N, C-alpha and C positions, 0 to 999 in steps of 0.2 A: 614478671618475677620468675626466676629459674624454678624448674619442676621440684628440685630437692627442697628449695626454700618454701615453695607452696606446701609441700608435704609437712615440713617442720611447723609451718604456721597452723596447718590443719590439726596436727597433733597437739600443739599447745592450746588450741581452742576446743579440743575434744571432738573434732569434726571428722576424724578419719575412720570411724567405724564403718560407714557406708563404702569407703574405698577398700577396706581390708576384708570385709565379709559381705558377700552379696546376699540379699534377702532370699529366703527359700521360695521356690516357685509354688504358688498356690494351685492345687489340683483344679482342673477345669470344672469339675462337678461342684466345687465349693465356691466358685467365684461369685455366684449369685445367692449363696446361702449365708445366713447371718449367725449360724450356730453349729457346733459340733456336739454329737451325742456320744457319751462315753459309757461303756459297761464296766461295772466294778462291783466286787463283793463288799467293798467298803468296810472290811473287818480285819485288816492286817496292819495295826499300828506298829511302827510310826510311819508306815507308807501310805495306807489308805484307811481312813476311819472317819467317824463323826465326832465333833466336839460336843460340849454340853448343850449348845444351841442347835444341835443337829445340822451343823454346817460341815461339809467335807473338809478334811485336813490331812496333811501328811506330805512326805517327800514326793510321792508319785502323783498326788493331787496337784501339788505345786507345779510339777513338770507338765502335767496335762494342761493346766491353765496357761503355762508359758508357751506351749505348742499352739494353743488356740490364739494367743495374742500375736505370735509371730506369723501366723497364717492369715492375717488380716483382721486382727482384733475380734475374733469370733466369740460369741457367747458360748457357754458350756452347759449342757443338760446332762445330769448324772442319772443313769438307769441302774439301780441297785439290784443285783442278781447274785444268788449263791454261787460260790466259786466254781462248783462243778457244772454250772449252766452257762458260764461265760463264753466258751467257744461256740456252743450251739446258738446262743443269742447273737454273737457276731456274724456267724455264717448265715443266720436268718435275716440279716440286715436290720436288726433292732438297734444297732449302734454303729458308729463309724470306727471305733477303736476300743480295745480292751485296755483300760488304764488301771493296772493292778500289779501285784507281784507275780508276774507270769514267767515261770522258768522256761528257759530256752532248751527244749528237748526235741530230739529228732522226730518223734511222732507228732508233735505239734507243728513242726516245720513242714510236715507233709500236707497240712491242711490250711495253714495260715502263714503270713509273713510275721517275723518278730524283729523289732528294732530294739536292740539292747541299750540299757541306760545304767546298769550297775551289776555288781555281783551279789549273790546271796549265799548263805550257808544254812545248814540244818543244826538243830540242837534239841536237847530233851530237858524240859523244865520239871522240877520236882518241888515238893513242899520244903519250906525253910528248914535247914539242918540236914536235908537229904536222909531221912530216917531209915530208908531201906538200902542205902549205899549204892545207888544206881549211878555208876560213873562211866560205864562203857556199854556198847550195844549188847554184848552177851549178858550183861547184868540184868537186862530187861526180861530175861527168861522167866516165864511163869507169872509175870505181872500184867496188870491192866494198864494199857497205854492209850490215852486219847489221841486221836488224829483228826484232821480236817478232811471232810469228804472231797475226793478228787485231788488231794495234795500229793506232792512229790514224796514227802516223807512217809506217807502211807505205803507207797510203792517200795520205798527203801526198806521199811520195816517188814513188809511182806517177804522181801528177799532175805532179810535177816532171819525170819522165821524158818525159811527153808534151810538155812545154815544150822540153826538150832536143832531142827529135826534130824539132820544128817549127823549131828554130834550127839544125838540121843538125849537132848535136853528139851524141857517143856517149852512150847512156843509161848510168846506173849499173846495176850488177848487184846486185839485192837478194837477200841470203842470209837465209832465214827460219829462226829458231830458236824453240823453245818456251819457253825460260826466259832471263831476264837473265843468269844465271850462265853458261850455255852461250855466249851472245853475247859477254860480256866475256872469256871464255876464248879464243874465236876471235880477238878483237881482240888479246889479249895475245900469242898465238903467231903473229900476222901472217897468219892465214887470211883476214882481211878488213882493209880499210883504215880503217874507221870503224864506229861503232855509233850508229844513230838511236834515241833513247829519250826519256824525259821529263827535264825539267830537274832534277826532284827526284832521280831515280835517277842521272843523270849527276853531279850534285853529290855524292851519297853515295859513289859509287865513286872519284871524283876525290879526295875527302877520305880515303877508306880506303887508296888506293894512289896518293899524289901523285907518286911516282916513275915510275908506269906510264901514267897517263891524265891527260888534260886536256880541257876543252871546246874544240871546234873551231868549229863553227857555233853562235853564241850563241842564246839563247832566242827562239823564234818560235811563232806560232799558239797564243796563250793561249786556254784553254777552261775552262768550268765542269766540275767533277768531282764525282761523287756516289755514292750508294749505290743499288743497283738492287732494286726491289720489284715483284712481279707486279701487273698492273692489277686482278686480281680480289681484291686484298688492300688496298683503299683505307684501311681503318682503321689498318693498320700504317704506310702511307705518311704519314698524318696524324700518327700518334704520333711517328714518327721526325722529321718536320719540326718538331714541337713540342719534342722533345728538343734539336735543334740550335738552335732559336730561344731556348730557355731557357738553353742553354750560352753563347750569345752575350750574353745579358743578365746572367748571373751571373759572367762573366769566365773561366769554365773553358775556353771555346773558344779564346780568345787564349792562355791558358796552354798549351794543348795544342799549338798551332802553334809557339809559342816553344820548347817542350820539344824539338821535332823540327827546329828551325832552318829553318822554312818560313813565317815570319810574313809574308813578301811575297806569299804565296798566299792571304791572307785574303779572305773574301767581302766585296764592297763594302757 
């Protein structure tokens, strides 16, 4: 049979995937290993969190499981670590990869590799009705704002405080928490006036509790977001990048973002 007819026959039978996309190369150190260990804060829904049965769920969880599947049907072990401890844990080889909402920042690139899988943005969540009228970053002057320890938005709000000081305005008081759950609880019981977090997490909680929370300061500071891998593990970085490239080609990447209602965060 002519080559073109063979290809058409393969397509009609759904057999052309292997021809179109080569399987990612499994790193040598993982060839005889049956599992991958992931470090995650497991506290940033809808990307990484636990469901009611304490089973990991979320877009990034699904992505990590797909990586493990495509690298030889590996099992996955989750090591839950507060967000600020994720990089130290990875560097100490407590896990193979950080599977979380890890923003791609130059200072992180200096110590680890990052394989991007989406964009993220920041937002500020307020009580329903926005009683204090917090609609812009300058509006946060003089207010108590919850932030997650080690988060990008903490750094951004620290910088905003410098601008407020130069303008002769009262700085915001940043109240640091280790988990999103604690921060939202503080907002719910009025221990803080607002919570600075990611657009994705803000949207999740606003949808879960529409009578309690809403977005105050809308999306800002869009940034690439990825999975973290040690620099001494370049074969794994290359393999994970190939998995994501393949997923974008076969349509499963777009399906994943659509499943978790974050299609606007897709890679360009």
